[in-house]
N, C-alpha and C positions, 0 to 999 in steps of 0.2 A: 566601314564597319558597325556592327550593333555591340550592342554590350555581350561580354561572354562568346563572344569571336574570336578565334584565335588566326581565322585565314579568310580568303576570299571564299575559296571553297564552299557550297554550300552544304555538304555532307560533315564537314568539318565542323560548321559553326553549331547545327544542329545535335551535335553529339556534345561538345560542351555546354550547352545549353540545357540541356539535358541533363548531365552531369554536376551542373550549378545547383539545377532542382533537386538533385538526389542528395545532396550536401546539406542543403538549405531543411531539407525534410527530414532529415535525420536528426538534425538537430534538434528540430521542432520535440520530435518526440521523445528525446532523448533529456527534453527539457519539461515537456508535457507531464512524461509518467510519473518524474516526482513530485509535481505540483497537484494532478490528478488525487493519487493517492496520501497526499498531505491532507488535502480541504474533507477526502473522505476518512479520515486519521481523527480531524477536528470533532468534524461532525457526530461522527460514532462516540470519543470522548464525553461530547457534549451530555449527548442525551443518558452514556451511563453514570454520569453525575449528578445530574439536575433530577431523570427519572430513574432511581436505582432501582426503585420497587416494583414500577412497570416494566423494568428491564426483564427484573427478575421472574415477573409471572410471564411475560412473555418467552423467555428461554428454559422455562419449568423449574428454574432452583426456586428452594425456598425461600419466602423472603421474610429473612431474620436481619438483628442489625449485622452480624457477619457478614452477611453477603451485600449487605448494603454499601459496607464498609469496602469489602473485595471490589465491588463493584464501580466505585470513586476510583479506588486504585487502580483501576482495570482502564476507567475514562482518564483520567490525568497522566497515566504512562500513552496513550493512545495521543492524546492532545501532545506531549510534548514530543513526540515523534513525528506528527505533523507539522509540526512548529519548524521541527527542525529538518523536514523538508521543505516548507516553502520560505526556509530562510536563504538556502541555496546557496549557502556560501563557501561549505565544501564541496567532494563531490558526493551526490546519492546514496551509490551503491551501498554503503557502509550504513547508511540513515534506514536504506530499504531493509538491508538484513537486519537490523534492530525489529521492525518490524512482523519479520518471518519468527524470531527470538517471542517475541512477543503472542504471535499464533500459538507457538507451542505452549508458553504457558496457560494463556486463554484454552486450548484443549484440555490440558492437564486437571485446571480450577474446573472445567465441564466436567470429565470425567469423573472427579471427587464428588462436583456433585450429585451425583448417581448414585452414591451410595448413601445418602442421608434420606433420612424418615422424610417421607412425605412427596421426595420429588417425584416430580411428572415428566419420569424417561422417554418419553415417545416424543415429548418439546426436545428433551434433552441431548436427543439425538437428533433432533433436526437443527438442532444448536451446534450440535458438534458439524452433521454434514455440510452446515453454513461456514463454519471458521475452516473447516479442510478443506472447500473450496476458495476462499480468501486465501490459506496457506499457498495455495499452489499459485496463484495468483502473483503471490506475494514473491514466493520462489522463482519464479520467471521474470516479475519486472527485477528485483534483485540481481537474478544473473544476467539479463540483456545488458542493466547499468553496469556491471560491472566489469563486463567485454568492453561495454562503448568507450568506461571513460578509461581502461590500462589500452586500449587502440589508439584514444586521444594523446594517452603521454607517451606514448613509443614514439 
């Protein structure tokens, strides 16, 4: 009998092996998702902290002291969430929901930036679109992760 076989019948052993591969695949997905998002958070956070002026120009916000300070704060939050996702000590679902909360904060900051003088609204709208897309992905990832964690606990 080979690994994963439950009987000598060929059909049964194939089904058992397929189920084993499915379980391994889902464990990899639930582990990989937070890790990828964690590294993405750290990368985005590092850029915001190290290059706030360039980041402000890229998104169309006015590059003043307040904007640079806000971007550094956003970067620190991103790095904190990224480290939390990579640490993996606790279930990742809650930390992924922190990314969603951060996306909401980022969107509110972008909308506030649109009201400032000399803001480049077209660029800001592009940034809003990018963050909204990331928010949708984060909501999907957090929802899937939370479901998987509830199912594993049951």
